[in-house]
N, C-alpha and C positions, 0 to 999 in steps of 0.2 A: 801793458804794451799796447800802443794804438796800431791802427791798420798800416800806416806807413812804415813803422818800425818792424812790424811783422813781415811786411812785404820785402823790405830790404834784407831782413834776416834770412828769408827764404831764398833770396838771390845769393847770399853768401854761402848757403849750403850746396849750391850747384857747382859743377866743374866750370872752369872758364869757358869752355865751348858751350855748355848748356846755358850759362848766364848770358853769353852773347846772343844765342838763339832766342832766349826769352826776351831780352831787351829789343831785339829786332822785331819780334812779334808785337811788342808794345809800341815800338816806333811806327809800325804800320797803322796804328790806331791814333797816333798823336795828332792833335789839332794845331800844333804850333805853326805849321805852314800857312794857315788861314788867318793868323793873328796879324794885325797891322804893324806890330813891332818886328816881326820876323822879316829878315831882309835877304837880299841876293847872296851876300857873303855866307850867312848861316845855311842857306840852301846849298851853296857850293860845297861847304864843309860838312854837310850832312848832320848838322847840329839839331837834335831833337830831344825830347824827354827831359827838359831842363828841370822839371819838378823832382826827378829822380837822380839824374846825372849831375846836375849843377849848372851854374851860369855859363853863358857863352864865353869862350876863351878870348876871342878877339873881335868877333863880328858885331855883336849887339851892344850898343852903348847907350842908346836913347830909347825911351819908352814913347811909343806913339799911341798905344791903347793897350788893353790887357784882356786876353781871352782866357786867362787861367781859371777864374772862378767858375765859369760854366763848363769847363773841360770835363767830359765824361770820365776820363781816366782819373783826374784829381777827385772828382766826386765819388767814384768807386772806391778810392782809397780813403775817403772821408777827410780830405785836407781841410774842408771848411773854407771860409772866405777870409780867414785871418791873414794868410800869407798869399802872395801872388807875385807876378813879375819875376818868375823863377829865372828867366833868361838873363836878368840883370842882377838879381839879389841872391841867387843860389837855390839849391834844392830845398824841399820842404824840411828835411832834417837839419840842414844848415841854418835855415831861418828860425827853427824852433830853439836853437842853442842860445 
């Protein structure tokens, strides 16, 4: 099991409230808002952590640039540089399928 699978499994073991708290903690460290692709709609909707939660529902359709590879959170979970643009393509687990 790799780091991202282990991380997601650890979230599944939490209560819904604990999971929300944990995701909020990680959202506070998320660098998506400084990415050129991140837009006002995503900000308004509070969309973050695309690498874990998945792609943008409605807000982000076009890639302007990508900050995923240097993201400290993605590096901590050892995503590597294979997958990126999570806001358009989906979470790390979705892209691994």
